C-alpha positions in Angstrom: -0.3 0.2 0.0 1.5 3.1 -1.1 2.0 6.2 1.1 -0.4 8.3 -1.2 -3.2 5.8 -1.3 -2.7 5.4 2.5 -3.3 8.9 3.1 -6.3 9.2 0.8 -7.9 6.3 2.5 -7.5 8.2 6.0 -8.6 11.6 4.7 -12.1 11.5 6.3 -10.9 9.8 9.6 -7.3 11.5 10.3 -7.1 13.3 13.7 -10.7 14.0 14.1 -12.4 15.7 17.3 -15.7 13.8 17.4 -18.4 13.2 20.1 -20.2 10.7 17.6 -18.5 8.3 15.4 -17.5 10.4 12.3 -18.7 7.7 10.1 -22.0 7.9 11.2 -22.4 11.8 10.8 -23.8 12.8 7.5 -21.9 15.2 5.3 -22.5 19.0 6.1 -24.9 21.1 4.4 -24.9 25.1 4.4 -28.8 26.4 4.1 -29.2 30.1 3.2 -32.2 31.6 4.8 -33.9 33.0 1.8 -37.1 33.2 -0.1 -35.2 32.9 -3.3 -35.7 29.6 -5.3 -32.9 26.8 -5.4 -32.3 27.8 -8.8 -31.5 31.3 -8.3 -29.2 30.4 -5.2 -27.4 27.5 -7.3 -26.6 30.4 -9.8 -24.9 32.6 -7.6 -23.3 29.8 -5.3 -22.4 27.1 -7.9 -24.8 24.5 -6.4 -22.7 24.3 -3.4 -25.5 26.2 -1.0 -29.1 25.3 -0.1 -32.1 27.6 -0.3 -35.0 27.9 2.1 -36.9 30.2 4.3 -35.7 28.6 8.0 -38.5 29.2 10.6 -38.8 28.4 14.4 -35.4 28.5 16.3 -33.7 29.1 13.1 -35.7 32.0 12.2 -33.1 34.5 12.7 -30.0 32.3 11.4 -28.8 33.9 8.1 -27.2 30.6 7.4 -27.5 27.1 9.0 -24.5 24.5 9.0 -25.8 21.0 9.7 -23.8 17.7 9.4 -20.4 16.4 10.3 -17.4 18.8 9.3 -15.5 16.9 6.3 -12.9 17.5 3.7 -14.4 20.0 0.9 -16.4 22.1 3.6 -13.9 25.1 2.8 -14.9 25.3 -0.5 -18.4 26.1 0.5 -17.2 28.9 2.3 -15.1 30.0 -0.6 -18.3 30.0 -2.5 -20.2 32.0 0.2 -17.4 34.9 0.0 -16.7 34.8 -3.6 -13.2 33.7 -3.1 -11.3 33.3 -6.3 -7.8 32.5 -5.1 -7.1 36.2 -4.6 -10.1 38.2 -3.4 -13.1 38.0 -1.5 -16.8 39.8 -1.4 -19.4 39.1 1.0 -23.0 39.3 -0.3 -24.3 38.4 3.4 -26.3 41.2 5.2 -24.5 43.1 8.1 -24.5 41.0 11.2 -25.1 37.9 9.4 -25.5 34.7 11.8 -24.2 31.1 11.3 -26.3 28.8 13.0 -24.5 25.5 13.7 -25.7 22.0 14.6 -22.8 19.4 14.3 -21.3 16.3 16.2 -17.8 17.3 14.8 -15.7 15.7 12.2 -12.4 16.6 10.5 -10.0 18.9 12.9 -7.8 20.2 10.2 -10.9 21.0 7.9 -12.4 23.2 10.7 -9.2 24.9 11.4 -8.4 25.9 7.8 -12.1 27.3 7.6 -11.4 29.2 10.8 -8.1 30.8 8.9 -10.1 31.6 5.8 -12.8 33.6 7.9 -10.4 35.4 9.7 -8.2 36.3 6.4 -11.7 37.3 4.8 -12.7 39.3 7.7 -16.1 37.7 7.5 -18.7 39.5 9.5 -20.1 36.1 10.7 -21.6 35.7 14.3 -22.0 32.3 15.5 -25.1 30.6 17.6 -26.0 26.9 18.9 -29.9 26.8 19.1 -31.6 25.5 22.2 -31.2 21.4 21.9 -28.8 21.8 19.3 -25.3 20.1 19.3 -21.9 21.5 18.3 -19.1 19.3 19.2 -15.5 19.0 18.8 -14.6 20.1 15.1 -17.6 22.1 15.2 -16.6 23.9 18.4 -13.7 25.8 16.4 -16.6 26.9 13.9 -18.2 28.5 16.8 -15.6 30.0 18.7 -14.4 31.9 15.4 -17.5 33.8 15.2 -17.1 37.7 14.6 -18.2 40.8 14.1 -16.2 43.1 11.7 -16.3 46.8 11.7 -15.0 48.0 8.4 -13.9 51.8 8.2 -10.5 53.0 7.4 -9.4 49.8 8.8 -11.1 46.2 9.8 -11.8 46.0 13.5 -13.1 42.5 14.6 -14.3 41.7 17.9 -15.6 38.1 18.9 -19.4 37.6 18.6 -20.7 34.1 19.3 -23.6 32.9 21.7 -25.3 29.4 22.7 -29.1 28.9 24.0 -29.2 27.7 27.5 -29.8 24.0 26.4 -27.5 23.9 23.6 -24.5 21.5 23.8 -21.4 23.0 23.1 -18.7 20.3 23.6 -15.0 19.9 23.3 -12.1 16.9 23.7 -9.0 15.8 22.9 -8.0 15.1 19.2 -7.4 11.7 18.0 -5.8 9.6 15.2 -8.3 7.0 14.0 -6.8 4.2 11.9 -9.2 2.2 9.2 -9.9 -1.2 10.6 -9.9 -2.9 7.5 -7.0 -5.7 8.0 -4.6 -3.5 6.4 -1.0 -3.4 7.8 1.2 -0.2 7.7 5.1 0.2 7.7 6.6 2.6 10.1 7.1 5.0 7.4 3.5 5.4 6.6 2.7 5.6 10.2 5.3 8.4 10.9 3.7 10.3 7.9 0.4 10.1 9.6 2.0 11.1 12.8 3.4 14.2 11.3 0.1 15.2 10.1 -1.3 14.6 13.6 1.1 17.2 15.2 0.7 19.7 12.4 -3.1 19.6 13.2 -2.3 19.9 16.9 -0.1 22.6 16.2 -2.9 24.5 14.3 -5.1 24.3 17.3 -2.7 25.4 19.4 -2.2 28.4 17.3 -6.1 29.2 17.3 -5.8 29.2 21.3 -3.5 32.0 20.8 -5.6 34.4 18.5 -7.6 37.2 20.0 -9.7 39.7 18.5 -9.1 43.3 18.3 -10.1 44.0 22.0 -7.8 41.2 23.5 -10.8 38.4 23.8 -9.5 34.9 23.1 -11.3 32.8 20.7 -10.5 29.8 22.3 -9.7 30.8 26.2 -6.9 29.1 28.1 -9.6 27.3 30.4 -11.5 25.9 27.6 -8.6 25.0 25.7 -7.2 22.9 29.0 -10.4 21.4 29.0 -10.5 20.1 25.4 -6.8 19.1 25.8 -7.7 16.7 29.1 -10.9 15.3 28.0 -10.2 11.9 26.4 -11.3 11.3 22.9 -13.8 9.0 23.9 -15.6 11.5 26.4 -17.0 15.1 25.9 -16.8 18.2 28.0 -19.8 20.4 27.5 -20.1 24.3 28.4 -23.0 23.6 30.8 -22.5 25.7 33.7 -22.3 29.4 34.5 -18.5 28.6 35.5 -17.9 27.2 32.0 -19.8 30.0 30.1 -18.0 32.6 32.1 -14.1 30.9 32.1 -14.8 30.3 28.1 -16.1 33.7 27.5 -19.3 32.0 25.7 -22.2 34.2 26.1 -25.8 32.5 27.0 -28.8 34.2 25.2 -32.3 33.7 25.8 -31.9 34.2 29.7 -33.5 36.6 32.0 -31.4 38.2 34.6 -34.0 37.6 37.5 -32.9 37.6 41.0 -34.0 38.3 44.5 -32.4 41.2 46.4 -31.1 39.4 49.4 -28.2 38.4 51.4 -27.7 35.2 49.2 -27.3 37.3 46.2 -24.7 39.1 47.5 -23.1 35.8 48.6 -23.1 34.6 45.1 -21.5 37.7 43.7 -18.7 37.9 46.1 -18.0 33.9 45.7 -18.1 34.2 42.0 -15.7 37.2 41.9 -13.5 35.1 44.4 -13.7 31.9 42.1 -13.0 34.1 38.7 -11.0 37.0 39.5 -7.5 36.5 40.9 -6.7 40.1 40.2 -9.4 41.6 42.3 -7.9 40.0 45.4 -4.2 40.7 47.2 -2.8 37.4 47.3 0.1 37.1 50.2 1.5 33.8 49.4 1.0 33.1 45.7 -0.7 34.3 42.4 -3.8 32.2 43.2 -5.4 29.8 45.6 -6.4 27.4 42.9 -4.4 24.2 42.3 -3.5 25.6 38.9 -4.5 28.7 37.0 -6.4 26.8 34.6 -8.1 24.3 37.0 -11.7 23.4 36.3 -14.5 24.1 38.4 -14.6 20.5 39.9 -10.9 20.9 40.6 -11.0 24.1 42.5 -14.3 23.9 44.2 -12.9 21.9 47.1 -9.9 24.4 47.7 -12.4 26.9 47.6 -14.8 25.3 50.3 -11.5 24.9 52.3 -11.0 28.5 52.1 -14.3 29.3 53.3 -13.9 26.7 56.3 -11.3 28.8 57.4 -13.9 31.3 59.2 -15.7 28.8 60.8 -15.1 28.7 64.9 -14.7 24.9 64.4 -11.9 25.2 62.1 -10.0 28.3 64.1 -7.0 27.5 66.2 -7.1 28.6 69.6 -4.8 31.6 69.2 -5.7 32.2 65.7 -6.9 36.0 64.9 -10.5 36.8 64.3 -11.9 38.1 61.2 -15.7 39.3 60.6 -17.5 37.1 57.9 -20.7 38.7 57.7 -23.2 39.2 54.7 -25.0 42.7 54.5 -27.2 44.1 52.1 -29.1 47.5 51.9 -31.1 49.7 49.6 -29.5 53.5 49.4 -29.5 56.2 46.6 -31.8 54.0 44.3 -29.1 51.3 44.4 -28.2 48.1 46.4 -24.8 47.8 48.4 -23.8 44.9 50.1 -20.6 43.2 51.4 -19.6 39.6 52.3 -16.5 39.8 54.7 -13.6 37.8 55.5 -12.1 36.2 52.0 -8.4 34.5 53.5 -6.4 35.8 50.8 -3.3 35.2 53.1 -4.0 32.3 54.7 -5.4 32.3 58.3 -3.7 35.6 59.1 -4.9 37.9 56.6 -8.2 38.6 55.1 -10.2 40.9 52.6 -13.7 41.7 52.2 -15.8 42.0 49.0 -18.0 45.3 48.7 -20.8 45.3 45.8 -22.7 48.0 44.2 -25.6 47.0 42.1 -27.4 50.4 40.2 -31.1 51.0 39.8 -32.4 48.2 41.9 -35.5 47.8 44.0 -36.1 47.1 47.8 -34.4 44.7 49.8 -36.0 41.5 49.7 -38.0 42.1 46.5 -37.5 40.1 43.2 -35.7 42.2 40.4 -35.0 41.8 36.6 -31.5 43.5 35.6 -32.5 42.9 31.9 -32.5 40.3 29.7 -29.9 38.8 26.9 -31.7 38.2 23.7 -28.7 38.1 21.6 -24.8 38.1 21.6 -24.9 41.8 21.4 -27.1 42.0 24.8 -24.1 40.2 26.5 -21.3 42.2 25.0 -19.5 44.6 27.3 -22.3 44.8 30.1 -20.8 45.9 33.3 -23.7 45.5 35.6 -22.1 44.5 38.7 -19.5 46.6 40.6 -17.2 45.4 43.1 -14.4 46.8 45.4 -11.9 45.1 47.6 -11.3 46.5 51.5 -8.7 45.0 53.7 -9.8 43.7 57.1 -7.3 43.8 59.9 -6.8 40.9 62.4 -8.3 41.0 65.6 -8.5 39.3 68.9 -11.0 39.0 71.7 -8.8 41.9 73.4 -9.4 44.1 70.3 -11.9 47.1 70.4 -14.7 47.8 68.1 -14.0 47.8 64.3 -14.0 50.8 62.3 -17.0 53.1 61.7 -16.8 52.5 57.8 -17.8 48.8 57.9 -21.0 49.5 59.8 -22.9 49.5 56.4 -22.2 48.3 52.9 -23.0 51.8 51.5 -20.5 53.5 54.0 -18.1 50.9 53.3 -18.3 51.3 49.5 -17.9 55.5 50.0 -14.8 54.8 52.3 -13.2 52.8 49.6 -13.8 55.2 46.9 -11.9 58.1 48.7 -8.9 55.4 48.2 -7.6 56.7 44.6 -5.6 53.3 44.4 -9.0 51.4 45.2 -9.8 49.7 41.9 -13.7 49.0 40.8 -13.8 45.7 39.3 -16.8 45.4 37.0 -18.6 42.1 35.9 -21.6 41.1 33.4 -25.0 40.0 34.8 -24.6 36.5 34.5 -22.2 36.6 37.6 -25.6 37.3 39.4 -26.0 33.4 39.2 -23.9 30.7 41.1 -21.1 29.3 39.4 -22.1 25.7 39.4 -25.9 26.6 38.1 -26.6 24.4 35.0 -27.1 26.9 32.1 -30.5 25.1 31.6 -31.6 26.2 34.8 -31.3 29.8 34.1 -34.5 32.1 34.0 -35.6 32.2 30.4 -36.8 35.0 28.6 -40.8 35.1 29.4 -43.1 34.8 26.1 -45.7 37.6 26.5 -48.0 36.1 24.1 -47.9 33.0 26.5 -49.0 35.2 29.5 -52.3 35.8 30.7 -53.7 39.2 31.6 -54.1 38.1 35.3 -50.3 37.3 35.5 -49.2 40.3 33.5 -50.2 42.8 36.6 -50.6 40.3 39.3 -48.9 41.7 42.6 -47.5 44.6 40.5 -47.7 48.1 41.8 -47.7 51.3 39.6 -44.1 52.0 40.8 -43.2 48.6 39.3 -45.0 49.1 35.9 -43.3 52.4 35.7 -40.1 51.2 36.3 -40.2 48.3 34.0 -41.8 50.9 31.1 -39.1 53.0 31.6 -36.3 50.7 31.8 -37.3 49.6 28.1 -37.1 53.1 27.3 -33.6 53.3 28.8 -32.4 50.2 27.1 -33.5 51.5 23.8 -31.3 54.5 24.2 -33.9 57.3 25.5 -32.8 60.4 27.0 -34.9 61.2 30.2 -36.1 64.7 30.7 -37.8 64.4 34.3 -35.8 64.3 37.6 -37.3 60.7 38.6 -35.9 59.0 35.3 -32.8 60.7 35.1 -32.4 60.0 39.0 -33.4 56.2 38.3 -31.7 55.4 34.9 -29.4 58.2 34.3 -28.7 59.7 30.8 -25.4 58.0 29.8 -25.2 56.8 26.6 -28.7 58.0 25.9 -29.1 59.4 22.0 -32.8 60.1 21.4 -36.3 61.2 22.6 -37.9 59.1 20.1 -36.6 55.8 20.7 -37.8 53.0 18.1 -39.1 50.0 20.1 -39.8 46.9 18.0 -40.2 42.9 18.9 -40.5 41.7 22.1 -40.0 45.2 23.6 -42.8 46.4 21.9 -45.1 43.7 23.1 -44.0 44.0 26.7 -44.6 47.7 26.4 -48.0 47.0 25.5 -48.6 44.6 28.1 -47.3 47.3 30.7 -49.4 50.0 29.5 -52.5 47.8 29.8 -51.6 47.0 33.2 -51.2 50.8 34.1 -54.7 51.2 32.8 -56.0 48.5 34.8 -54.7 49.8 38.0 -55.4 53.2 37.0 -52.0 54.6 37.4 
């Protein structure tokens, strides 16, 4: 058996990233969401792209990629972007979305597609819908999703998202040899191994790529999960921690929480788990087993850090630190703290002080917005945190400093220190790191709500807030003091916002509720 024939035999099986057997996956198809006829699309795209008006969960998709990643798929993308060997053109609409539903397949093909899309400055966002699978090689296509701004030069930012029940999976590459009774000499096997090393090198290069704002396409955290997960297994991005550490936005969710001490505890624990740079470590850069540890690896030592605070774990002569949690509503916002994180072992502690803007009363439910698409998760810094230092005390120490008497006073005290940094986090950090994405609050369907449910337990003040929140999120510039004090006019741009889609439906429901309550 010659080397060339051997290589051809292995073309579809060599070094694949698959969660399902590559032999069982059908070849990929790319469908263009259009009302044009297949004949018209065949003329434009040389018969390589299917034409269909997509509906349901794919209604917002510009393109739908389904099936296994196989050699030759790159040509489909060449056709999409009019690549003639030298130049490209993009006939897709601005903000085009590529929806993916694929078990994976050929690693090399996925990575050369990624390289092509980057070279072509393809303005192609990616999405995995509820219940769909994008695993192994498909994950590379997903992670390469980006939006490109074209001006004097190109600027590209990562733009991809998954639905809460989507399955985005990664695992280690593998070499699959055909089991057809053939035997292979050392030179042939060495040639296959060389190609495997080449493709692994391409994957590593992909893990070094960042967008023009410094966001990795394949974060070190997710790259570590892919390398450590055996080829016969799959690691899924299915918890809040996975989404946060992998920088994979989750859409179709509503940021609904209760304004209580548990919320402050959750936020501060999440900051501790995520951001080593927020706290000052006395003995090491991090408390984790290693910087790229998974949630399963760093959760036990995290519990050990928390256990140091308990009386049962404290040695007889150990210093005393406060570990209380408080929350209060002041000046239209929520302030809270969670004290006593042991960043210096048993002899040093720091406090996490939280500010949430535009919130209701303590103990009440609150909605901090919705993530309907990737844009609504992009660069949203809702949660503000400052870190304060807590001096060790003993049973003979006097009262603590006055500034720790309340979260609001503590926050104001820390703002006087020019070196005390505000750390900002997205709203998904409102939820515990270990919570499954499938259990996050979903965006309600206003059409399915009954009229009674729309206004049940709501006051005129509640309805005023939610009505004006919609206007605020659509760029409205408030003129009255109440609106300015509640929402502010930062980043506003119009007195006549165009409100469409779900926002318009919700606004109609709110106005009907105000009418029924006589607001």
